[in-house]
C-alpha positions in Angstrom: 65.9 118.5 -68.2 63.9 119.8 -71.1 66.7 118.9 -73.5 66.9 115.5 -72.0 63.2 114.8 -72.5 63.4 116.1 -76.0 66.3 113.7 -76.7 64.3 110.8 -75.2 61.2 111.8 -77.2 63.2 111.8 -80.5 64.7 108.4 -79.6 61.2 106.9 -79.0 59.9 108.5 -82.2 62.9 107.1 -84.1 62.3 103.6 -82.7 58.7 103.8 -83.6 59.5 104.8 -87.2 62.1 102.0 -87.5 59.6 99.5 -86.1 56.9 100.6 -88.6 59.4 100.4 -91.4 60.4 96.9 -90.5 56.8 95.8 -90.2 56.0 97.2 -93.6 59.1 95.6 -95.2 58.1 92.2 -93.6 54.6 92.6 -95.0 55.9 93.2 -98.5 58.5 90.5 -98.5 56.4 87.6 -97.1 55.2 85.5 -100.1 51.4 85.8 -100.6 49.2 83.1 -102.1 45.8 84.8 -102.7 42.6 83.5 -104.2 44.1 83.7 -107.7 46.6 80.9 -106.8 45.9 77.2 -107.0 46.9 76.9 -103.4 45.4 80.1 -101.8 46.9 79.8 -98.4 47.1 83.5 -97.6 43.4 83.9 -98.7 42.3 81.0 -96.6 43.9 82.1 -93.4 43.2 85.8 -93.7 39.6 85.0 -94.6 39.1 82.8 -91.6 39.6 85.7 -89.3 36.8 87.6 -91.1 34.2 85.0 -90.3 31.6 85.7 -87.7 32.5 84.2 -84.4 31.0 80.8 -83.6 29.4 80.6 -87.0 31.4 77.6 -88.4 30.0 74.1 -87.6 32.6 72.1 -89.6 36.3 72.6 -90.1 38.4 70.9 -92.8 42.1 70.2 -92.4 44.7 68.5 -94.5 47.2 69.0 -97.3 46.4 70.3 -100.8 44.2 67.2 -101.3 41.9 68.8 -98.7 42.1 72.2 -100.3 40.9 70.9 -103.6 38.6 68.2 -102.2 36.3 69.9 -99.6 34.1 72.7 -100.9 32.4 74.7 -98.1 30.1 76.7 -100.5 28.8 73.5 -102.1 28.2 72.0 -98.7 26.2 75.0 -97.7 24.3 75.2 -101.0 23.2 71.6 -100.7 22.8 71.1 -97.0 22.9 74.5 -95.3 26.0 73.4 -93.4 28.4 76.2 -92.5 32.1 75.1 -92.9 35.6 76.5 -93.6 38.6 74.8 -95.2 41.8 75.4 -93.2 43.9 73.0 -95.3 47.0 74.1 -97.1 49.7 72.8 -99.4 51.6 70.0 -97.7 49.9 70.6 -94.3 51.5 68.2 -91.9 49.7 67.1 -88.8 51.7 69.5 -86.6 50.4 72.4 -88.6 46.9 70.9 -88.6 47.0 70.6 -84.8 48.1 74.2 -84.2 45.6 75.6 -86.7 42.9 73.7 -84.9 44.0 75.3 -81.7 44.0 78.7 -83.3 40.5 78.1 -84.9 39.1 77.2 -81.5 39.9 80.7 -80.3 37.2 82.0 -82.7 34.9 79.1 -83.5 33.1 76.3 -81.8 32.9 73.6 -84.5 30.9 70.5 -84.0 32.9 68.4 -86.5 36.5 68.4 -87.7 37.2 66.6 -91.0 40.8 65.6 -91.5 42.3 64.2 -94.8 44.9 61.6 -94.1 47.2 61.9 -97.0 50.2 63.2 -95.1 49.9 60.8 -92.2 52.2 58.6 -94.3 55.7 59.2 -95.6 55.7 62.1 -98.0 58.9 64.1 -97.8 61.3 61.6 -96.1 64.2 64.2 -96.0 62.2 66.6 -93.9 61.7 66.3 -90.1 58.1 67.6 -90.5 57.3 65.2 -93.4 56.7 68.3 -95.6 58.7 71.2 -97.1 59.9 74.0 -94.8 58.3 76.6 -97.2 54.9 75.0 -96.5 55.3 75.5 -92.8 55.9 79.2 -93.5 52.8 79.4 -95.7 50.7 78.0 -92.9 52.1 80.2 -90.2 53.0 83.6 -91.8 49.4 84.8 -91.7 48.3 83.2 -88.4 47.6 86.0 -85.9 50.2 86.5 -83.1 49.1 84.8 -79.9 50.4 82.1 -77.5 49.2 79.5 -80.1 51.5 80.9 -82.8 54.4 81.2 -80.4 53.9 77.6 -79.3 53.6 76.4 -82.9 56.9 78.2 -83.9 58.8 76.9 -80.9 57.6 73.4 -81.7 58.4 73.5 -85.4 61.9 74.9 -84.7 62.5 72.3 -82.1 61.6 69.5 -84.5 63.3 71.0 -87.5 66.7 72.3 -86.4 67.2 74.0 -89.8 64.5 76.6 -88.9 65.0 79.4 -86.5 62.5 81.1 -84.2 63.8 84.6 -85.1 63.1 84.1 -88.8 59.4 83.7 -88.0 59.4 86.9 -85.8 61.4 88.8 -88.5 60.4 87.2 -91.8 62.7 89.5 -93.7 65.5 87.2 -92.5 64.0 84.4 -94.4 62.7 86.3 -97.4 65.3 89.0 -98.0 66.1 87.6 -101.4 62.5 88.2 -102.7 63.2 91.9 -103.6 63.8 91.0 -107.3 60.7 88.8 -107.5 58.0 91.1 -106.0 54.7 91.2 -107.9 51.5 93.3 -107.9 50.1 91.1 -105.1 52.8 92.3 -102.7 51.5 95.8 -103.0 47.7 95.3 -103.2 47.2 93.5 -99.9 44.0 95.3 -98.9 42.4 94.7 -102.3 43.3 91.0 -102.5 42.4 90.0 -99.0 38.8 91.0 -99.6 38.2 87.9 -101.7 37.8 84.9 -99.4 34.4 83.8 -100.7 35.4 80.2 -101.3 36.4 79.9 -97.6 39.7 78.1 -98.1 38.6 75.9 -101.1 40.4 76.1 -104.4 38.6 74.9 -107.6 40.9 73.3 -110.1 39.5 73.5 -113.6 41.2 70.8 -115.6 40.9 67.0 -115.8 43.6 64.3 -115.5 42.4 62.6 -118.6 44.5 59.5 -117.9 43.5 56.0 -117.2 45.2 53.5 -114.8 43.5 54.4 -111.5 42.2 51.4 -109.6 40.0 51.7 -106.5 40.9 49.8 -103.4 39.2 46.5 -102.6 38.4 46.2 -98.9 39.7 43.0 -97.3 41.9 42.1 -100.3 44.9 42.0 -97.9 45.7 42.7 -94.2 49.0 44.5 -94.8 49.5 47.9 -93.2 51.6 50.9 -94.1 53.0 52.6 -91.0 52.2 56.2 -90.3 55.1 58.6 -89.8 55.7 58.5 -86.0 55.5 62.3 -85.7 52.3 62.4 -87.7 50.7 59.7 -85.5 51.7 61.6 -82.4 49.9 64.7 -83.6 46.9 62.8 -84.9 46.6 61.7 -81.3 46.9 65.3 -80.1 44.2 66.4 -82.6 41.9 63.6 -81.5 42.4 64.5 -77.8 41.9 68.2 -78.5 38.6 67.4 -80.3 37.5 65.2 -77.4 38.2 68.0 -74.9 36.0 70.4 -76.9 33.2 67.9 -77.6 34.1 67.9 -81.4 33.5 64.8 -83.5 36.6 63.9 -85.5 36.1 62.4 -89.0 38.9 60.9 -90.9 38.8 61.0 -94.7 40.9 60.2 -97.7 40.0 61.8 -101.0 40.7 59.9 -104.3 44.4 59.7 -105.1 46.8 57.4 -106.9 49.1 57.3 -103.9 46.5 55.7 -101.6 47.0 52.0 -101.2 45.3 49.2 -99.3 48.0 49.3 -96.6 47.3 52.9 -95.8 43.6 52.2 -95.9 43.9 49.3 -93.4 46.1 51.5 -91.1 43.6 54.4 -91.0 40.6 52.0 -90.7 42.3 50.3 -87.7 43.0 53.7 -86.0 39.5 54.8 -86.6 38.1 51.6 -85.2 40.4 51.7 -82.1 39.2 55.2 -81.3 35.6 54.9 -82.5 36.0 57.5 -85.2 34.2 57.7 -88.5 36.5 57.0 -91.5 35.6 57.3 -95.2 38.1 56.5 -97.9 36.8 57.5 -101.2 39.4 55.3 -102.8 37.6 52.2 -101.4 35.7 50.6 -104.3 32.2 50.5 -102.9 32.3 54.2 -101.8 34.2 55.3 -105.0 31.4 53.8 -107.1 28.6 55.0 -104.8 29.6 58.7 -105.4 30.1 58.1 -109.1 33.7 59.3 -109.1 35.5 59.0 -112.4 39.2 59.5 -111.7 40.2 60.6 -115.2 37.5 63.2 -115.4 37.0 64.2 -111.7 40.7 64.6 -110.8 43.0 67.4 -111.9 46.1 65.2 -111.6 47.2 62.0 -109.8 46.1 63.3 -106.4 43.9 66.4 -106.5 40.2 66.6 -107.2 38.9 69.2 -109.6 35.6 71.1 -109.2 33.5 68.2 -110.3 35.3 65.7 -108.1 35.1 68.0 -105.1 31.3 68.3 -105.7 30.9 64.5 -105.5 33.1 64.1 -102.4 31.5 67.1 -100.6 28.0 66.0 -101.4 28.6 62.7 -99.8 30.2 64.3 -96.8 27.2 66.5 -96.4 25.0 63.4 -96.1 27.4 62.0 -93.5 27.5 65.2 -91.5 23.7 65.4 -91.5 22.8 61.8 -90.9 25.8 60.5 -88.8 27.0 63.7 -87.1 23.7 65.5 -86.5 24.7 68.7 -88.1 21.6 70.8 -89.0 21.5 73.2 -91.9 20.9 76.9 -91.3 20.9 80.2 -93.2 23.9 82.4 -92.6 24.7 85.7 -94.3 28.4 84.9 -94.9 27.6 81.9 -97.0 24.5 83.5 -98.7 26.6 86.4 -99.8 29.2 84.2 -101.4 26.7 82.2 -103.5 27.0 84.6 -106.5 30.8 84.4 -106.4 30.8 80.6 -106.4 28.3 80.7 -109.4 30.8 82.8 -111.3 33.6 80.4 -110.5 31.5 77.6 -111.8 30.8 79.6 -114.9 34.5 80.2 -115.4 35.2 76.5 -115.1 32.3 75.6 -117.5 33.8 78.0 -120.0 37.0 76.0 -120.2 35.0 72.9 -121.0 32.7 74.3 -123.7 33.5 73.1 -127.2 30.4 74.4 -129.0 31.1 77.9 -130.4 27.5 79.2 -130.1 27.1 78.7 -126.3 30.7 79.7 -125.8 30.3 83.1 -127.4 27.1 83.5 -125.4 29.0 82.9 -122.2 31.5 85.6 -123.0 28.8 88.3 -122.6 29.9 89.0 -119.0 31.2 92.3 -117.5 33.8 90.3 -115.6 35.6 89.2 -118.8 38.0 90.8 -121.2 37.9 88.9 -124.5 40.7 88.9 -127.1 40.1 87.5 -130.6 42.5 87.1 -133.5 42.0 85.3 -136.7 44.6 83.1 -138.6 44.6 81.7 -142.1 40.9 81.4 -143.0 38.2 82.2 -140.4 35.1 83.2 -142.3 33.8 80.2 -144.2 31.5 78.9 -141.4 30.3 82.2 -140.1 26.5 82.0 -140.3 23.7 84.4 -139.2 23.6 82.8 -135.8 27.3 83.4 -135.2 26.8 87.0 -136.4 24.1 87.4 -133.8 26.4 86.1 -131.0 29.1 88.5 -132.2 26.7 91.4 -132.1 25.6 90.5 -128.6 29.2 91.1 -127.6 29.1 94.5 -129.3 31.1 93.4 -132.4 30.0 94.8 -135.7 32.6 94.1 -138.3 31.3 90.7 -139.3 33.7 88.2 -140.8 31.0 86.7 -142.9 32.1 86.8 -146.5 35.6 88.1 -145.6 37.5 85.1 -147.0 41.0 84.7 -145.7 40.9 88.2 -144.1 42.7 89.3 -141.0 40.6 90.0 -138.0 41.1 91.1 -134.4 38.9 92.3 -131.6 39.1 93.3 -127.9 35.9 93.3 -125.8 36.1 95.0 -122.4 33.4 96.4 -120.0 34.3 99.8 -121.2 33.8 99.1 -124.9 34.9 97.3 -128.0 37.9 97.6 -130.4 37.6 95.7 -133.7 39.2 95.6 -137.1 38.9 93.4 -140.2 40.9 93.7 -143.5 43.3 92.2 -145.9 46.4 93.6 -144.4 48.3 92.3 -141.3 46.6 93.8 -138.3 48.0 94.8 -134.9 46.6 96.3 -131.7 48.2 97.1 -128.3 46.7 98.4 -125.2 46.2 98.1 -121.4 43.4 96.7 -119.2 42.8 96.9 -115.5 43.6 100.6 -115.2 46.9 100.2 -117.0 48.1 97.3 -114.9 48.0 94.6 -117.6 49.3 95.0 -121.2 48.1 93.2 -124.2 49.3 92.8 -127.8 47.3 91.3 -130.6 48.3 90.4 -134.2 46.3 88.8 -137.0 47.3 87.8 -140.5 45.0 86.1 -142.9 46.3 83.4 -145.3 47.8 85.9 -147.7 49.0 88.4 -145.0 51.4 86.4 -142.9 49.1 83.5 -142.0 49.6 84.1 -138.3 48.1 85.3 -135.1 49.3 86.3 -131.6 47.5 87.2 -128.4 49.9 88.2 -125.7 48.8 89.2 -122.2 51.5 90.5 -119.8 54.0 89.4 -122.3 52.9 85.8 -122.4 51.6 84.2 -125.6 48.2 82.6 -125.2 46.9 82.2 -128.8 46.7 78.6 -130.0 48.0 79.8 -133.3 45.7 77.6 -135.3 43.4 78.2 -138.2 40.2 80.1 -137.4 39.3 82.3 -134.5 41.8 82.3 -131.6 40.1 83.5 -128.4 41.6 84.3 -125.1 39.5 85.2 -122.0 40.9 87.3 -119.1 38.9 87.4 -115.8 38.9 90.8 -114.1 38.0 89.1 -110.8 40.6 86.3 -111.0 43.1 88.7 -112.5 44.4 86.1 -115.0 43.7 84.4 -118.3 41.1 81.7 -117.6 40.8 80.2 -121.1 42.5 80.0 -124.5 40.8 78.3 -127.4 40.7 78.2 -131.1 37.5 77.5 -133.1 38.2 76.4 -136.6 35.6 78.6 -138.3 36.8 77.6 -141.7 35.3 74.1 -141.5 31.7 73.3 -140.7 31.3 72.4 -137.1 33.8 74.9 -135.9 35.8 72.4 -133.9 37.4 73.6 -130.7 41.1 73.2 -129.9 42.6 73.8 -126.5 
């Protein structure tokens, strides 16, 4: 009997060890999209579970247009409204519905704001109107419950190419990822701590193209039909909101793809069900918020930080005046103010073209700064620039060093700097040896070249003057690369 028990005990222990191994393998293999990604799906959903219960008054849903269009921290800073963005890349209405059901297990929101981009045909070859990979992104980090089980069953019933077992054992789906694993796959606990933007992702660049035309209300009565499945789940979302006393607000952020037919269809649905509907593509509303598509959008459909501020600011007014949401003070949003300010500074850095304030902004312990000169970089170095360099801890002034080589690395731990008339080179590591860099500089008579490589990738613009690359220790990536032509007066910036 004793031997029999010992055998059973060993069997149980073996099964436990195998189970733990499978769980760990699954955790490593599942693709992760943290806050350092333009579409931070993993961060958004893991962070949601860290919010204090019943603290969120407004929930945002929708595709990537929502992720980049609705900014919870901006909404809080301006109005004191507590919100969370549960949108994700290509989030179809089936996913929106089940994430709303999941959210209601933890929060009691007063308003749900839904972007309507994917109500209409998007991926015509997919049963869910969006890519299979995006369904995975949305569900991989949802906690296990009856809601997740129901969501998986529903998705696999609609899309026969997907299997229930592959959701329970993700290694079935992701077994080919072994060769593509990155640092993020092994630093889960570290990465999941940063959810300060609460599902929002700030894009830093501008579309810089003309051609966008806002919609003229009443110009035609034509309608674009919703995808039948999307209409079905829009109804489900509406009914679920009604059952919980939640006000549903339909929104469309500025996008080239929005047309008057889609506008008319959404307006008709909203009128039929007595819902608020705001299409920021509609000319009067577009003009009222002062949106400028070329500058406030990152591409043909996604708002950048400035565009999101304009859309979010107007929504705050609606939520306050039309939905009765009152502002309040809450620790979770107060604590993330500083992080958001840093994000705004990072974005502002990428837009700065004046070398004096630019160098001043680099005096930040969260930055690593790489500098390499090419050709001639000293002619316009004046006393004011020398002061800015010294503020960064740089001492080997370029002033008077005509056509010299120059390179520098500024980290929170210290400064490495060299100037001379030979070709210069420096190699090293940052972030405790996780990231390698390699700098080269050659003045006009010493190769006339420069290079700034971070993790093997070239970032230097390779133009005359001072080439500068800025690495964010928080974002764990290069956030700006610029060259200031310090040979000519004015030190023009090139990006």
